[in-house]
C-alpha positions as CSV (number, residue, x, y, z in Angstrom):
1,M,175.7,-112.4,-113.6
2,I,171.7,-111.7,-113.6
3,F,172.1,-111.5,-109.6
4,A,175.3,-110.1,-108.9
5,S,174.0,-107.0,-111.5
6,Q,171.2,-106.5,-108.9
7,P,170.6,-103.7,-106.7
8,P,172.1,-104.9,-103.2
9,T,169.9,-105.7,-100.0
10,P,169.0,-103.2,-98.0
11,Y,170.0,-100.3,-100.2
12,P,171.1,-97.3,-98.9
13,K,168.8,-94.4,-100.2
14,N,169.5,-90.9,-101.0
15,Q,172.8,-90.3,-100.6
16,N,174.8,-88.4,-102.9
17,I,178.2,-90.0,-104.2
18,E,181.3,-87.7,-105.4
19,I,182.7,-89.7,-108.4
20,P,186.4,-87.5,-108.0
21,A,188.3,-86.4,-111.8
22,G,190.9,-88.8,-112.8
23,E,189.9,-91.9,-111.0
24,N,190.0,-95.0,-112.7
25,L,187.3,-97.6,-113.3
26,Q,188.5,-99.6,-110.2
27,D,188.7,-97.0,-108.5
28,V,185.1,-95.8,-109.4
29,A,183.9,-99.7,-108.7
30,T,185.3,-100.2,-105.2
31,L,183.9,-96.4,-104.2
32,L,180.5,-97.1,-105.0
33,K,180.8,-100.8,-103.7
34,G,181.7,-99.4,-100.2
35,R,179.1,-97.0,-100.4
36,G,176.7,-100.3,-101.3
37,V,175.2,-99.0,-104.0
38,I,176.6,-102.0,-106.1
39,R,176.6,-105.8,-105.2
40,S,180.4,-107.1,-107.1
41,I,183.0,-104.8,-108.2
42,F,183.6,-107.4,-110.8
43,I,180.0,-107.7,-112.7
44,F,180.2,-103.4,-112.5
45,R,183.5,-103.6,-114.0
46,S,182.8,-105.9,-116.2
47,I,179.7,-104.0,-117.5
48,V,181.9,-100.8,-118.1
49,I,183.8,-102.5,-120.2
50,I,181.4,-104.5,-122.1
51,A,179.6,-101.1,-123.2
52,G,182.7,-99.3,-123.8
53,G,182.8,-96.8,-121.3
54,E,186.1,-97.9,-119.3
55,K,187.7,-94.5,-120.2
56,Q,184.3,-92.7,-120.1
57,I,182.8,-92.2,-116.9
58,L,182.1,-88.7,-116.2
59,H,183.0,-87.4,-112.6
60,G,180.9,-85.4,-110.3
61,V,178.2,-86.0,-107.8
62,Y,176.0,-88.2,-108.6
63,A,172.4,-89.0,-106.3
64,F,171.7,-92.5,-105.6
65,N,167.7,-92.3,-104.3
66,K,166.2,-95.5,-105.3
67,P,167.7,-98.8,-105.7
68,E,168.9,-99.0,-109.4
69,S,170.8,-102.3,-111.0
70,A,174.4,-102.1,-112.0
71,Y,173.4,-101.9,-115.5
72,V,171.8,-98.6,-114.4
73,I,174.3,-97.3,-112.7
74,A,176.8,-98.0,-115.5
75,R,174.7,-96.2,-117.5
76,R,174.3,-92.9,-116.1
77,L,178.0,-92.6,-115.1
78,I,179.2,-92.9,-118.5
79,N,176.1,-90.1,-119.8
80,G,176.7,-88.5,-116.9
81,D,173.3,-88.6,-115.9
82,H,173.9,-87.1,-111.9
83,K,170.0,-87.1,-111.3
84,L,170.4,-84.4,-108.9
85,E,167.7,-81.9,-108.3
86,M,168.5,-78.4,-109.1
87,V,169.1,-75.5,-106.6
88,K,167.1,-72.1,-107.5
89,L,168.7,-69.2,-106.5
90,V,167.0,-66.1,-106.9
91,I,169.4,-62.4,-107.5
92,P,167.3,-59.2,-107.3
93,E,168.3,-56.6,-108.9
94,G,170.7,-53.9,-107.0
95,I,171.9,-56.1,-105.0
96,S,175.7,-56.1,-104.3
97,R,178.0,-59.0,-104.5
98,F,178.4,-59.3,-100.8
99,D,174.3,-60.5,-100.4
100,I,174.5,-62.5,-103.2
101,A,177.7,-64.1,-101.4
102,T,175.2,-64.7,-98.3
103,K,172.5,-66.0,-100.1
104,C,174.8,-68.5,-102.0
105,A,176.3,-69.8,-99.1
106,E,173.1,-70.6,-97.6
107,I,171.7,-72.6,-99.9
108,L,174.8,-73.8,-101.8
109,A,177.3,-76.3,-99.3
110,L,180.2,-75.6,-101.9
111,C,180.2,-71.8,-102.3
112,T,181.1,-70.2,-98.6
113,K,181.1,-66.6,-98.5
114,K,185.0,-66.2,-98.1
115,S,185.5,-67.8,-101.5
116,F,182.9,-66.2,-103.4
117,L,184.0,-62.8,-102.5
118,K,187.8,-63.7,-103.2
119,H,186.6,-65.1,-106.6
120,S,184.3,-61.8,-107.4
121,D,186.9,-59.6,-106.7
122,N,186.5,-56.5,-109.2
123,L,183.2,-58.2,-110.3
124,E,180.8,-55.6,-108.4
125,G,178.6,-54.3,-111.1
126,Y,179.3,-57.2,-113.7
127,L,177.0,-60.3,-111.7
128,F,173.6,-60.5,-113.9
129,P,171.1,-60.6,-111.5
130,D,168.3,-63.1,-112.3
131,T,166.9,-66.6,-111.8
132,Y,169.6,-69.3,-111.9
133,F,170.0,-73.0,-111.6
134,F,172.4,-75.1,-110.2
135,L,173.7,-78.6,-109.3
136,P,173.6,-78.8,-105.3
137,H,177.5,-79.3,-105.7
138,A,177.8,-76.0,-107.6
139,T,180.6,-73.9,-106.0
140,S,181.2,-69.9,-105.8
141,T,183.5,-70.4,-109.2
142,N,180.5,-71.8,-111.3
143,V,178.0,-69.5,-109.7
144,I,180.1,-65.8,-111.0
145,E,181.1,-67.3,-114.3
146,M,177.1,-68.1,-115.3
147,M,176.0,-64.6,-113.8
148,H,179.5,-63.1,-115.3
149,D,178.5,-64.8,-118.6
150,T,175.3,-64.0,-118.4
151,Y,176.1,-60.2,-117.9
152,M,178.0,-60.3,-121.0
153,Q,175.7,-61.7,-123.3
154,K,173.1,-59.2,-122.0
155,I,174.9,-56.0,-122.3
156,K,176.6,-56.8,-125.8
157,N,173.4,-55.6,-127.4
158,I,173.6,-52.6,-125.9
159,L,177.4,-51.4,-126.4
160,P,176.4,-49.8,-129.5
161,D,174.3,-47.8,-127.8
162,I,176.7,-47.0,-124.6
163,K,179.3,-46.2,-127.4
164,V,176.8,-43.4,-128.7
165,F,175.7,-42.3,-125.5
166,G,179.7,-41.3,-125.4
167,K,180.5,-42.8,-122.1
168,T,182.3,-46.3,-121.3
169,E,180.7,-49.8,-120.0
170,A,182.7,-48.8,-116.8
171,E,180.9,-45.7,-116.1
172,V,177.5,-46.7,-117.1
173,I,177.4,-49.5,-114.9
174,I,178.7,-47.5,-112.0
175,M,175.7,-44.6,-112.5
176,A,173.2,-47.7,-113.3
177,S,173.9,-49.2,-109.4
178,L,173.3,-46.1,-108.3
179,L,170.2,-45.8,-110.2
180,E,169.1,-49.0,-108.4
181,G,169.7,-47.3,-105.4
182,E,167.5,-44.2,-105.9
183,A,164.5,-44.7,-108.1
184,R,162.3,-47.3,-108.5
185,Q,160.8,-46.8,-111.6
186,K,161.9,-46.8,-115.3
187,E,160.7,-43.1,-116.1
188,T,162.2,-42.1,-112.1
189,R,165.4,-43.7,-112.7
190,Q,165.6,-41.9,-116.2
191,I,165.1,-38.5,-114.5
192,V,167.4,-39.3,-111.8
193,A,169.5,-40.3,-114.6
194,G,169.6,-36.9,-116.0
195,I,170.0,-35.3,-112.7
196,L,173.3,-36.9,-111.7
197,W,174.9,-37.2,-115.1
198,K,174.0,-33.1,-115.5
199,R,175.4,-32.6,-111.6
200,I,178.8,-34.6,-112.6
201,A,179.3,-32.2,-116.2
202,L,178.8,-29.3,-113.9
203,G,181.7,-30.4,-111.2
204,M,178.5,-30.6,-108.0
205,P,179.5,-34.1,-106.0
206,L,176.7,-36.2,-106.8
207,Q,175.7,-36.7,-103.0
208,V,173.9,-40.2,-103.4
209,D,172.5,-41.5,-100.5
210,A,173.0,-45.2,-101.8
211,T,176.6,-45.3,-101.2
212,F,176.0,-45.5,-97.5
213,K,174.8,-49.0,-97.9
214,Y,178.5,-49.9,-99.4
215,I,180.4,-48.0,-97.3
216,N,178.4,-48.7,-93.9
217,G,175.3,-50.5,-94.8
218,K,173.5,-48.0,-93.4
219,T,170.2,-46.3,-96.0
220,T,169.0,-42.7,-96.0
221,A,166.8,-43.3,-93.0
222,D,169.8,-43.9,-90.7
223,L,172.4,-41.4,-91.7
224,T,173.5,-38.6,-89.6
225,L,176.0,-35.8,-90.5
226,E,178.8,-38.2,-88.8
227,D,178.5,-40.4,-91.7
228,L,178.8,-37.5,-94.2
229,K,182.4,-36.6,-93.7
230,I,183.6,-40.4,-93.9
231,D,186.6,-40.2,-95.9
232,S,185.4,-43.1,-98.5
233,P,185.9,-42.4,-102.5
234,Y,182.4,-44.0,-102.4
235,N,181.5,-40.8,-100.0
236,T,179.6,-38.9,-103.0
237,Y,179.2,-35.5,-100.6
238,R,183.1,-35.4,-100.1
239,Y,184.1,-36.4,-103.3
240,R,182.8,-35.4,-106.6
241,G,182.5,-37.5,-109.6
242,L,181.1,-41.4,-110.1
243,P,182.2,-44.1,-107.3
244,P,185.4,-45.6,-108.4
245,T,183.3,-49.2,-108.5
246,P,179.5,-49.9,-109.0
247,I,178.1,-50.5,-105.4
248,S,175.6,-53.1,-106.7
249,N,174.6,-55.2,-109.4
250,P,171.9,-53.7,-111.9
251,G,169.2,-54.9,-114.2
252,L,169.4,-54.2,-117.9
253,E,166.6,-51.8,-117.4
254,T,168.9,-49.8,-115.4
255,I,171.5,-49.6,-117.6
256,V,169.2,-48.5,-120.6
257,A,167.9,-45.9,-118.3
258,A,171.0,-44.5,-117.6
259,I,171.9,-43.9,-121.0
260,T,168.6,-42.9,-121.8
261,P,168.5,-40.0,-119.5
262,I,165.4,-37.5,-118.9
263,K,166.2,-34.0,-119.3
264,T,164.6,-32.0,-116.9
265,P,166.2,-28.4,-115.4
266,Y,165.7,-30.0,-111.8
267,L,169.2,-30.5,-109.8
268,Y,167.8,-32.0,-106.9
269,F,166.0,-34.9,-106.1
270,L,164.5,-37.0,-102.7
271,T,162.0,-39.7,-102.2
272,S,159.6,-39.1,-99.7
273,P,158.4,-42.5,-97.1
274,D,155.5,-43.3,-99.0
275,G,158.1,-43.5,-102.4
276,I,157.1,-40.5,-104.2
277,M,160.0,-38.9,-105.8
278,H,160.0,-35.2,-105.6
279,Y,162.3,-32.9,-107.2
280,A,163.7,-29.3,-107.5
281,V,165.7,-26.8,-109.5
282,T,167.3,-24.9,-106.9
283,F,168.7,-26.3,-103.3
284,A,166.2,-23.7,-101.6
285,E,163.6,-25.7,-103.4
286,H,165.2,-28.8,-102.3
287,V,165.4,-27.5,-98.4
288,A,161.8,-26.7,-98.8
289,N,161.0,-30.4,-100.0
290,K,163.0,-31.9,-97.4
291,R,161.0,-30.1,-94.8
292,K,157.7,-30.8,-96.3
293,Y,157.9,-34.4,-97.1
294,L,160.7,-36.0,-94.7
295,K,159.3,-34.7,-91.5
């Protein structure tokens, strides 16, 4: 029995084997024997039963990177010791769910772009940007649940502040997503937030260029006069108020900036090619800034 419990020779190294949910011990043993990681179905079953794990084998994908005895493999399956290297997924602030879907599909085989977009519908803005670690067999649902759960954990601490500010959570997240696309530093985001909230209060169109990346993929430098006429609810040149949904997934600092705007006399702003923000009180001053800084 000791010999029969030892690893087969040769041993098929570096393979991943999925134990499906609901499989009985006989099916699991047959699968492992067929993949060449155990010598004897009978011996493996006996070891699992003696260990009291006949109904405790945990499903999932297990890595078999080196020869292991039937005793070790049985213990691993009973304890859910997958031995899989975690996959690192870095989601930057201000990225849309479309771009997140692309990133996921590049590093997680079971997280297809189509599946991610299908299951993240209505969650734009509520997938928290952060550094995550997933098992290599993670699905789009796994990723979405993790990112949304993280958002819920992060936002709960500032929900009272949002309530005091007098805007809904949805309005604040939409504003924060605009700020991610329009400003880079904390103070400039707060100043821009003050300008945009003021524009809404005055009934002025927001005229935010960042929404065009969501509409047609273009940035400010690529926009044409025809783009500004596009009939889309996200076109803040044609439609007043906030867009119907966030255009990206903002970070916590930007969400805070949306509810801590800095009051200024400004109504206009632009960013010059060197990244410096320039403000104006009147439209005439804004036009002058364009001529000066956007040559």
